Structure formats: structure tokens, C-alpha cells
Backbone as CSV, one residue per row, in Angstrom:
resi,resn,N_x,N_y,N_z,CA_x,CA_y,CA_z,C_x,C_y,C_z
1,MET,85.799,82.124,114.456,85.605,82.105,113.022,86.400,83.213,112.348
2,ARG,86.400,84.390,112.982,87.126,85.520,112.410,88.620,85.221,112.323
3,GLN,89.139,84.509,113.323,90.558,84.169,113.307,90.886,83.225,112.172
4,ALA,89.986,82.319,111.865,90.231,81.368,110.778,90.255,82.088,109.428
5,VAL,89.407,83.090,109.265,89.392,83.848,108.006,90.713,84.591,107.829
6,TRP,91.192,85.224,108.883,92.472,85.940,108.795,93.635,84.973,108.600
7,LEU,93.529,83.789,109.188,94.557,82.775,109.018,94.644,82.339,107.560
8,VAL,93.509,82.066,106.945,93.485,81.659,105.537,93.969,82.797,104.646
9,PHE,93.545,84.030,104.933,94.004,85.186,104.167,95.522,85.342,104.262
10,GLY,96.060,85.188,105.456,97.504,85.293,105.638,98.263,84.199,104.913
11,LEU,97.746,82.978,104.950,98.415,81.878,104.261,98.376,82.057,102.745
12,LEU,97.261,82.591,102.224,97.199,82.879,100.788,98.216,83.946,100.387
13,LEU,98.291,85.014,101.177,99.281,86.060,100.886,100.700,85.509,100.962
14,LEU,100.955,84.688,101.953,102.282,84.098,102.103,102.627,83.228,100.902
15,ALA,101.694,82.409,100.469,101.952,81.518,99.332,102.157,82.307,98.040
16,LEU,101.303,83.298,97.798,101.441,84.091,96.572,102.724,84.925,96.574
17,GLY,103.069,85.476,97.725,104.289,86.267,97.814,105.540,85.418,97.634
18,ALA,105.564,84.246,98.248,106.727,83.366,98.111,106.851,82.836,96.685
19,GLN,105.724,82.447,96.092,105.763,81.945,94.716,106.219,83.037,93.754
20,GLY,105.705,84.251,93.921,106.107,85.346,93.058,107.572,85.706,93.213
21,CYS,108.068,85.668,94.445,109.472,85.971,94.694,110.380,84.927,94.048
22,ILE,110.028,83.664,94.195,110.839,82.604,93.580,110.786,82.698,92.065
23,ARG,109.588,82.972,91.520,109.453,83.106,90.063,110.288,84.278,89.547
24,LEU,110.299,85.365,90.298,111.064,86.533,89.870,112.562,86.258,89.946
25,LEU,113.012,85.567,90.982,114.435,85.281,91.124,114.940,84.297,90.059
26,ILE,114.131,83.302,89.717,114.579,82.273,88.781,114.306,82.648,87.337
27,ASN,113.094,83.117,87.063,112.664,83.304,85.682,112.625,84.775,85.248
28,HIS,112.789,85.707,86.163,112.714,87.153,85.903,111.372,87.546,85.297
29,ASP,110.297,86.851,85.715,108.944,87.159,85.272,108.232,87.876,86.413
30,PRO,107.827,89.136,86.242,107.220,89.875,87.346,105.842,89.382,87.761
31,GLY,105.157,88.647,86.910,103.878,88.044,87.281,102.814,89.065,87.614
32,ALA,102.149,88.894,88.758,101.009,89.729,89.134,101.409,91.171,89.433
33,LEU,102.628,91.407,89.854,103.057,92.772,90.172,103.679,93.480,88.974
34,ARG,103.370,93.026,87.795,103.907,93.621,86.568,103.463,95.064,86.399
35,VAL,102.330,95.450,86.991,101.806,96.802,86.836,102.564,97.829,87.684
36,LEU,103.361,97.360,88.643,104.143,98.301,89.462,105.298,98.884,88.656
37,PRO,105.435,100.207,88.652,106.596,100.783,87.983,107.834,100.651,88.869
38,GLY,108.983,100.602,88.260,110.203,100.593,89.049,111.152,99.465,88.743
39,GLY,110.687,98.415,88.135,111.600,97.363,87.729,111.766,96.246,88.730
40,TYR,112.897,95.568,88.593,113.182,94.317,89.291,113.174,94.479,90.813
41,VAL,113.827,95.513,91.312,113.957,95.682,92.765,112.596,95.982,93.399
42,VAL,111.780,96.771,92.732,110.454,97.094,93.258,109.562,95.860,93.251
43,HIS,109.632,95.069,92.189,108.837,93.840,92.127,109.273,92.871,93.220
44,LEU,110.556,92.719,93.417,111.064,91.826,94.458,110.634,92.310,95.840
45,GLY,110.737,93.599,96.075,110.292,94.157,97.357,108.800,93.985,97.577
46,GLY,108.018,94.110,96.516,106.574,93.913,96.630,106.219,92.489,97.001
47,TYR,106.875,91.526,96.372,106.613,90.126,96.702,107.095,89.789,98.109
48,LEU,108.235,90.329,98.506,108.715,90.089,99.870,107.770,90.702,100.898
49,ALA,107.282,91.910,100.617,106.338,92.554,101.527,105.044,91.750,101.617
50,MET,104.571,91.237,100.466,103.354,90.429,100.464,103.549,89.176,101.304
51,ALA,104.694,88.527,101.166,104.964,87.305,101.929,105.083,87.608,103.426
52,LEU,105.737,88.690,103.779,105.904,89.023,105.197,104.596,89.451,105.846
53,ILE,103.757,90.184,105.114,102.448,90.559,105.645,101.587,89.313,105.829
54,GLY,101.650,88.402,104.868,100.910,87.154,105.005,101.387,86.332,106.179
55,LEU,102.700,86.293,106.394,103.241,85.565,107.536,102.772,86.194,108.845
56,ARG,102.767,87.501,108.889,102.331,88.208,110.096,100.856,87.938,110.389
57,CYS,100.020,87.995,109.355,98.585,87.719,109.542,98.363,86.282,109.985
58,ALA,99.068,85.351,109.381,98.881,83.947,109.716,99.363,83.645,111.131
59,ARG,100.469,84.221,111.550,100.990,83.945,112.890,100.172,84.639,113.966
60,HIS,99.717,85.842,113.678,98.987,86.613,114.679,97.585,86.051,114.923
61,ASN,96.975,85.500,113.900,95.588,85.049,114.004,95.464,83.543,113.986
62,ARG,96.396,82.847,114.613,96.289,81.393,114.741,95.067,81.050,115.568
63,VAL,94.462,79.965,115.224,93.329,79.483,116.003,93.894,78.728,117.207
64,GLN,93.609,79.245,118.392,94.120,78.657,119.625,93.089,77.686,120.191
65,PRO,93.515,76.527,120.667,92.558,75.600,121.281,92.044,76.148,122.611
66,ASP,90.841,75.779,122.937,90.239,76.195,124.195,90.667,75.223,125.288
67,PRO,91.373,75.679,126.316,91.860,74.755,127.352,90.727,74.104,128.148
68,LYS,89.552,74.711,128.194,88.435,74.119,128.933,87.920,72.857,128.249
69,ASN,88.046,72.802,126.915,87.530,71.659,126.168,88.625,70.684,125.752
70,ASP,89.790,70.789,126.352,90.898,69.914,126.000,90.781,68.596,126.769
71,PRO,90.535,67.472,126.081,90.363,66.215,126.808,91.672,65.656,127.355
72,TYR,92.813,66.133,126.895,94.114,65.593,127.319,94.718,66.386,128.457
73,ARG,94.004,67.340,128.977,94.556,68.176,130.036,94.119,67.706,131.380
């Protein structure tokens, strides 16, 4: 159960980070990271960091099937 929570958290971070990065690149709208000082490069780095952290959480905490209960094995 704990792995599923981290998986969902990672996927949410990945989606928000990717959406924010694309929005910033196309529309130059800082969105949720507007409160960060520093301008365009800092906002872009923040969204990239959010997406990469989300990817790391999602990949690290994948729910693995139990081989003992696998009917196809």
C-alpha cells in the first residue's frame, strides 16, 4: 500500500512538473512557481526538478507483482 501512495505522488509530481515546463516554454506563464524569485531560468529549473523528482519517486516505488501468486508462472 505504501508503494502505491508513493507511486501516485510521483506521478502527480511528474504530471505537474511536465505541464508547468511546457506552459512556461510555450506561453511564458510561470504558473504555480510564480512565487519563486529569479525569473525564467529559475522557474524552468523548478519545473524540471519537480518532474525529475516525480519520475524518480514513480520509478523507485513501482508496485511489483508477487511471483508466488502469479498464475502464469
